[in-house]
N, C-alpha and C positions, 0 to 999 in steps of 0.2 A: 334704437333697437339694434342697429348693426353692431353696437359695442357690447351687446350681451354675449356672455361666454356660451351659454346654451341657447340655441334659437330653434325651438321646437314649438308646437301648437300650445301646450299647456303654459310654457314660459311667456310666450307672446301675449296670451289671453290674460295671464297674471299680471304682467307689466302694463297692459292697457287698462285693466281694472284699477291698479293703483294710481295711475296717471289720472284717470277719470274722477277717482275720489278726491284728487287734489285739484280738480277743474283744470287740468292739463289735458285738453281734448285734441291737441294736434301732436301727432308723432311722425317722424320720418322713418320709413323703412327703405333704405337706400334712396333712390330718387323719388319714391313714391310717398305722398303725404296721406296718412290715415287720420281721418277726423271722426271723433265720436260725437253724436248728437247729445248736448248736454240737456236739451229740453228746457233751457232757460237762457237768458241773455247774460253772458259773462262780459261785463263792461270793459275789463282790462284788454280784451281781445278785439272788441268790435266798436270801440268808441271812435268818433271822428279823429281824435288826436292820435290814437293808435294806428289808424289807417294811413294818416298823413306821415307819420313817423316811419312807418315801414316803407311807404312809397318813396320817401326821400333817401332812405338807406338802400333801397334796391337800385334806384337811379345812380347813386354815388358809389356803389359798391363795385370795386375793380376785380373781384374775385378772391380777395384776401379775407374779407370779413365773413365769419360763419353765419348762416342764415338760421334763425329760429323757425321751427316748423309753425307755419301759419298759411292759411289760404290766400292772404294778401301777398305773400311772397311768391307763390305759385303764379299768380295773375301777373304780378309785377315783373317777374323774370321773363314770363313768356312775352309781355309787351316789349320789354327791353330787347329780347332777341329778335322780335319781329320787326319792330320800328327802327331800332338803332343799329342792330347788326344784320338786318335783311335775311333772317333765317325764318323758314316756315315753322309755325307753332300750332299746337293743339293742347287743350286742356280737357281731360276726360274726367267727368264727375259721375260716379256709379255707386250703387248701393241699393239696399232693400228699401221697401216702402217705409217712410218715416225716418229713414237714416239722416235726412238733412240736405239732400241733393239740391232742392230749390233754394234753401238758404245759402248754401255754398256758392251757388250760381249768382245770387244776388250780391254776395260779398265780392266775388270776382268782378262783376260788373260795376260795383261801386268803385273799386280800385281803378279799374280800366277807364271809367268815365273821367275820373279825376286826373288821369294821365293824357287822355287822348284829345281833350279839347280845352280851351280856356273856359272859365266859369260863365262867360256870357252866352254860350251856345245854348239853345234849347235842349231839353233832356232827349228828345227824339233824335237829334243829330249825334248826341253822345252815345246812345244805344246803338244806332246804325253803324257808328264808327268802330263799335266793338265787334260787330258781325264777322269780319274776316278772321278774328282770333277765336271767337266762340262758335 
């Protein structure tokens, strides 16, 4: 969106509608990720392989690779800044009722639990390990 020539409300909404029609539900507006609830599962975004691929890219990214807009990138970047760079982080998920806040939170936690502990830990420990970030 930041690359748009005209950035006003009608143009932003028009761009979001076009992206939604192509199942492109994630859009960056500067450092903010805008997510439109597709009301369906889009496998290319939410498969386990997509999550693992993004997780590995976040951990190995030295700042040179451009990130795709995705909730996994937000969670991974926050984790990396907190755990590896010792910087305080917060993820704010907001929106109207039915906007997908709960689902976005689940996806953030899915990525965070895959980063924070080895697979042998019980899920309760993984969720508790996410608490400082969430």
